[in-house]
Backbone as JSON, one array per atom type, in Angstrom:
{
  "sequence": "MDITLEQPARAQLITADQRERPVPATLRYACADPLAVHVDFPSEVSLDGDDVSWTFSRALLEEGIRRPAGAGDVHLWPCGASRTVLELHSPSGMALLRFDTPALHRFLLRTYAVVAPGQEDVAAAVDRGLSALFGSV",
  "N": [[40.68, -85.98, -20.43], [38.38, -86.82, -22.53], [36.04, -89.15, -21.87], [33.14, -91.44, -23.26], [30.95, -93.58, -22.51], [29.06, -96.15, -24.02], [26.32, -98.58, -23.66], [24.57, -101.19, -25.04], [21.53, -102.31, -24.64], [18.65, -104.36, -23.53], [15.66, -103.6, -22.6], [12.03, -104.24, -22.17], [9.21, -102.7, -23.04], [6.24, -101.98, -21.39], [3.07, -102.21, -22.07], [-0.3, -100.35, -21.79], [-2.14, -102.34, -21.53], [-0.7, -104.3, -20.27], [1.26, -105.86, -21.66], [4.23, -107.06, -22.72], [6.76, -105.1, -25.14], [9.4, -105.5, -26.56], [12.36, -103.46, -26.68], [15.14, -101.56, -28.28], [17.43, -99.5, -26.7], [19.97, -97.42, -25.54], [22.68, -97.2, -22.8], [24.02, -94.37, -21.46], [27.05, -92.73, -21.01], [29.21, -89.51, -19.88], [32.23, -88.46, -19.27], [32.19, -86.14, -18.78], [30.03, -84.89, -18.18], [29.7, -85.86, -15.22], [27.56, -86.53, -12.93], [25.48, -87.76, -14.48], [23.91, -89.98, -16.02], [22.99, -91.59, -19.14], [19.78, -92.68, -21.07], [19.13, -93.92, -24.04], [16.83, -93.45, -26.66], [15.44, -94.93, -29.9], [14.51, -93.43, -32.92], [12.4, -95.08, -34.4], [11.03, -95.96, -32.1], [9.76, -93.69, -30.76], [7.15, -91.26, -29.96], [6.98, -89.22, -31.48], [8.8, -89.56, -34.03], [11.35, -89.17, -33.34], [15.04, -89.49, -32.47], [15.45, -90.08, -28.83], [16.44, -89.18, -25.66], [16.91, -89.68, -22.35], [17.69, -87.94, -19.39], [19.17, -88.4, -16.25], [20.1, -88.64, -12.47], [22.94, -90.47, -11.89], [23.43, -91.14, -9.29], [20.71, -91.72, -8.87], [20.12, -93.63, -10.4], [21.45, -95.85, -9.17], [20.44, -95.88, -6.94], [18.01, -96.64, -7.41], [18.01, -99.36, -8.42], [18.23, -100.66, -6.37], [16.0, -99.57, -4.38], [13.08, -98.28, -4.02], [13.29, -95.38, -6.08], [13.25, -91.9, -6.96], [11.97, -88.8, -8.55], [9.65, -86.54, -9.51], [9.9, -86.75, -12.6], [11.26, -88.57, -13.37], [11.34, -92.15, -12.61], [12.58, -95.1, -10.3], [12.53, -98.87, -9.34], [13.42, -102.01, -7.99], [12.3, -104.82, -9.45], [11.16, -107.51, -8.59], [14.07, -110.14, -8.38], [15.66, -109.48, -10.31], [14.99, -107.77, -12.26], [14.7, -104.03, -13.08], [12.47, -101.62, -13.19], [11.95, -98.91, -15.15], [10.73, -95.66, -14.77], [8.98, -93.27, -16.85], [7.57, -90.04, -16.9], [6.33, -87.71, -19.49], [5.16, -84.65, -20.98], [3.56, -86.03, -23.18], [2.76, -88.19, -22.5], [3.5, -91.12, -20.19], [5.62, -93.84, -20.2], [6.23, -96.93, -18.63], [9.17, -99.38, -18.64], [11.02, -102.01, -18.42], [14.17, -103.15, -17.16], [16.81, -104.98, -17.18], [18.64, -105.9, -14.53], [21.38, -106.81, -13.79], [22.44, -105.58, -16.12], [22.08, -103.1, -15.81], [23.64, -103.1, -13.51], [26.27, -103.45, -14.3], [26.71, -101.7, -15.94], [26.51, -99.37, -14.14], [29.03, -99.81, -13.0], [30.81, -99.55, -15.05], [30.97, -97.25, -15.16], [32.0, -95.63, -12.64], [34.29, -96.88, -13.01], [35.18, -95.14, -14.94], [35.36, -92.37, -13.56], [35.1, -92.35, -10.39], [32.78, -93.24, -7.17], [31.88, -90.12, -5.82], [33.81, -88.49, -6.51], [33.36, -87.0, -8.84], [33.92, -83.82, -10.54], [32.11, -81.48, -9.9], [32.22, -78.75, -9.9], [33.55, -78.2, -12.68], [31.42, -79.24, -13.81], [29.41, -77.91, -13.19], [30.14, -75.08, -14.18], [30.29, -75.82, -16.86], [27.28, -76.52, -17.75], [25.87, -73.85, -17.0], [27.47, -72.41, -18.68], [26.31, -73.82, -21.47], [24.1, -73.0, -21.39], [23.56, -69.7, -21.16], [25.49, -69.03, -22.94], [27.83, -66.35, -23.59], [27.0, -64.67, -22.36]],
  "CA": [[40.39, -87.37, -21.54], [36.67, -86.99, -22.37], [35.4, -90.3, -22.15], [31.94, -91.21, -23.06], [30.67, -95.06, -22.29], [27.87, -96.69, -24.05], [26.28, -100.12, -23.37], [22.92, -101.49, -25.66], [20.41, -102.94, -22.91], [17.41, -104.9, -23.6], [14.21, -103.55, -22.26], [10.5, -104.66, -21.98], [8.17, -101.48, -22.95], [5.09, -102.96, -20.72], [1.53, -101.53, -22.42], [-1.21, -99.86, -20.88], [-2.57, -103.67, -21.67], [0.11, -105.04, -19.46], [1.68, -106.76, -22.56], [5.61, -106.31, -23.12], [7.18, -105.19, -26.02], [10.8, -105.13, -26.86], [12.7, -101.91, -26.89], [16.54, -100.9, -28.09], [18.15, -98.89, -26.0], [21.68, -97.38, -25.39], [22.92, -96.35, -22.18], [25.46, -93.76, -21.6], [27.65, -92.22, -19.61], [30.3, -89.11, -20.37], [32.67, -88.14, -17.73], [31.97, -84.18, -19.02], [28.67, -84.95, -17.18], [30.17, -87.15, -14.17], [26.98, -86.71, -12.11], [24.34, -87.8, -15.21], [23.28, -91.23, -17.14], [21.75, -91.11, -20.48], [18.93, -93.85, -21.66], [18.66, -93.3, -25.45], [15.92, -94.97, -27.41], [16.11, -94.85, -30.83], [13.34, -92.81, -33.32], [11.18, -95.87, -34.34], [10.18, -96.39, -30.61], [8.96, -92.66, -29.72], [5.92, -90.95, -30.59], [6.91, -88.34, -32.35], [9.77, -90.39, -34.54], [12.8, -88.6, -33.24], [15.69, -90.21, -31.27], [14.71, -89.41, -27.63], [17.4, -89.75, -24.82], [16.43, -88.89, -20.69], [19.23, -87.92, -18.38], [18.77, -88.33, -14.82], [21.49, -88.89, -12.04], [24.1, -91.84, -11.81], [22.89, -91.46, -8.0], [19.02, -92.42, -9.0], [20.61, -95.13, -10.86], [21.93, -96.94, -8.14], [19.52, -96.43, -5.35], [16.81, -97.4, -7.92], [18.37, -100.93, -8.72], [17.87, -101.61, -4.98], [14.72, -99.34, -4.04], [12.5, -97.29, -4.63], [13.73, -94.36, -6.06], [12.8, -90.98, -7.54], [10.63, -87.69, -8.26], [9.38, -86.08, -11.24], [9.95, -87.06, -14.08], [11.8, -90.41, -13.83], [11.18, -93.15, -10.9], [13.05, -96.13, -10.63], [12.85, -99.55, -8.6], [13.57, -103.32, -8.44], [10.87, -105.78, -9.3], [12.24, -109.14, -8.23], [15.56, -109.74, -7.85], [16.24, -109.72, -11.3], [14.59, -106.78, -13.24], [14.61, -102.98, -12.19], [11.54, -100.88, -13.78], [12.02, -97.64, -15.0], [9.04, -95.3, -15.36], [9.31, -92.02, -17.41], [7.19, -88.85, -17.51], [6.27, -86.3, -19.99], [3.88, -84.01, -21.95], [3.17, -86.97, -23.91], [2.46, -89.27, -21.46], [4.45, -91.94, -19.15], [6.23, -95.01, -20.04], [7.0, -97.69, -18.34], [10.49, -100.24, -19.35], [11.59, -103.1, -17.88], [15.49, -103.81, -17.68], [17.89, -106.83, -16.8], [19.06, -105.77, -13.19], [22.67, -106.96, -13.88], [23.24, -104.68, -17.32], [21.9, -101.9, -15.35], [24.54, -102.83, -12.5], [27.71, -103.51, -15.1], [26.79, -100.28, -16.7], [27.16, -98.59, -12.87], [30.54, -100.09, -12.2], [32.29, -99.18, -15.5], [30.89, -95.54, -15.05], [32.62, -95.94, -11.32], [35.87, -96.76, -13.28], [35.47, -93.6, -15.13], [34.6, -91.26, -12.6], [34.55, -93.57, -8.76], [31.23, -92.01, -6.72], [32.24, -88.73, -4.83], [35.22, -88.19, -7.13], [32.98, -85.93, -9.62], [34.19, -82.77, -10.51], [30.92, -80.99, -9.73], [32.01, -77.28, -10.07], [33.22, -78.04, -13.81], [30.07, -79.94, -14.58], [28.1, -76.39, -12.64], [30.99, -74.25, -14.97], [29.66, -75.84, -18.46], [26.1, -76.38, -17.83], [25.61, -72.33, -16.81], [28.09, -71.88, -20.37], [25.6, -73.88, -22.41], [22.53, -71.98, -20.66], [23.72, -68.36, -20.48], [26.38, -68.5, -23.54], [28.75, -65.86, -23.35], [26.32, -63.34, -21.62]],
  "C": [[38.85, -87.5, -21.29], [36.3, -88.16, -23.06], [34.01, -90.44, -22.16], [31.85, -93.08, -23.33], [29.12, -95.61, -23.31], [27.62, -98.65, -24.41], [24.75, -100.18, -24.17], [22.72, -102.05, -24.01], [19.48, -102.92, -23.5], [16.4, -104.04, -22.57], [13.2, -103.75, -22.93], [9.72, -103.28, -21.98], [6.69, -102.25, -22.25], [3.86, -101.97, -21.21], [0.91, -101.08, -21.8], [-2.25, -101.52, -20.26], [-1.85, -104.89, -21.21], [1.06, -106.58, -20.6], [2.84, -106.35, -22.58], [5.86, -106.35, -24.83], [8.75, -104.56, -26.06], [11.34, -103.75, -27.55], [13.73, -101.75, -27.13], [17.19, -100.28, -27.22], [19.18, -98.57, -25.73], [21.56, -96.77, -23.9], [23.96, -95.73, -21.87], [25.86, -92.65, -20.64], [28.83, -90.98, -19.94], [30.69, -88.48, -18.92], [32.66, -86.78, -17.7], [30.96, -84.01, -18.11], [28.81, -85.88, -16.28], [28.74, -87.48, -13.42], [25.36, -87.03, -13.01], [24.47, -89.19, -15.88], [22.57, -90.89, -17.74], [21.27, -92.42, -20.5], [18.73, -93.38, -23.08], [17.94, -94.37, -26.06], [16.19, -94.56, -29.23], [14.48, -94.3, -31.77], [12.21, -94.0, -33.99], [10.59, -96.2, -33.25], [9.38, -95.23, -29.87], [7.84, -92.07, -30.8], [5.86, -90.16, -31.61], [7.88, -88.6, -34.03], [11.11, -89.87, -34.47], [13.72, -89.32, -32.21], [15.01, -89.33, -29.99], [15.98, -90.09, -26.52], [16.78, -88.62, -23.43], [17.5, -89.3, -20.43], [18.22, -88.11, -16.87], [20.12, -88.44, -14.22], [21.91, -90.52, -12.07], [23.47, -92.56, -10.47], [21.15, -92.38, -7.89], [19.32, -93.45, -9.36], [20.84, -95.84, -10.12], [21.04, -96.43, -6.72], [18.26, -97.02, -6.12], [17.02, -98.72, -8.13], [17.81, -101.23, -7.34], [16.74, -101.01, -4.27], [14.33, -98.4, -4.57], [12.53, -95.8, -4.75], [12.9, -92.9, -7.04], [11.87, -90.22, -7.56], [10.75, -87.04, -9.58], [9.31, -86.95, -11.85], [10.31, -88.48, -14.44], [11.61, -91.16, -12.22], [11.73, -94.65, -11.4], [12.64, -97.32, -9.42], [12.67, -101.05, -8.96], [12.39, -104.3, -8.09], [11.41, -107.26, -9.52], [13.73, -109.18, -8.07], [16.12, -109.53, -9.15], [16.29, -108.88, -12.39], [14.44, -105.96, -12.23], [13.44, -102.39, -13.36], [11.81, -99.16, -13.45], [10.65, -96.8, -15.63], [9.14, -93.43, -15.92], [7.79, -91.19, -17.91], [6.9, -87.93, -18.25], [5.52, -85.4, -20.38], [2.97, -84.86, -22.47], [2.53, -87.78, -23.61], [3.56, -90.22, -20.64], [4.43, -93.04, -20.1], [6.96, -95.68, -19.24], [8.12, -99.52, -18.86], [10.82, -101.31, -17.91], [13.14, -103.83, -18.07], [15.87, -105.01, -16.85], [18.67, -105.58, -15.37], [20.52, -105.76, -13.52], [23.29, -106.33, -15.18], [23.21, -103.62, -16.68], [23.82, -102.18, -14.34], [26.25, -102.91, -13.2], [27.78, -102.52, -15.25], [27.55, -99.36, -15.68], [28.9, -98.63, -12.72], [31.36, -99.56, -13.34], [31.96, -97.67, -16.07], [31.98, -95.52, -13.45], [33.98, -95.99, -11.64], [36.6, -95.93, -13.73], [35.99, -92.35, -14.3], [34.41, -92.05, -11.24], [33.75, -91.8, -8.26], [32.41, -91.27, -5.72], [33.82, -88.18, -5.24], [34.68, -86.94, -8.38], [33.38, -84.93, -9.69], [32.79, -81.74, -10.66], [31.22, -79.3, -10.33], [32.35, -76.97, -11.67], [31.95, -78.54, -14.47], [29.1, -78.46, -14.18], [28.77, -75.67, -14.32], [30.28, -74.56, -16.81], [28.25, -76.04, -18.57], [25.55, -74.97, -17.79], [26.21, -72.0, -18.31], [27.1, -72.0, -21.64], [24.07, -72.88, -22.32], [22.55, -70.67, -21.23], [24.7, -68.36, -22.09], [27.69, -67.97, -23.57], [28.03, -64.59, -22.58], [27.39, -63.52, -20.14]]
}
């Protein structure tokens, strides 16, 4: 059975002048890609007017709500007892967003109810990824 979870999340975009701007986001998890989580943003908040989806490991989200974590384009860290900061880097620039930690934690618990940590079918996920990359070659 293919299960996809979606959970709206309130985010605050932290601007260059340290102001906060509310940004709608959706947290998404699909058992077909059990190692990943997605954060989706609607077109009205992107620079090019297109919907934007960031994908990173579920383990990174879990670690980032407890302590600083990440490398490359995605970093997370706790900001006080009830907030988590998500830093995203792209060729267009950098975005700094603050989420409510309890909402992120609830989302993680929901994903664990679908696919428990350590029970991910990694071989199937790799096969799907390779098929998507190479097609029928």
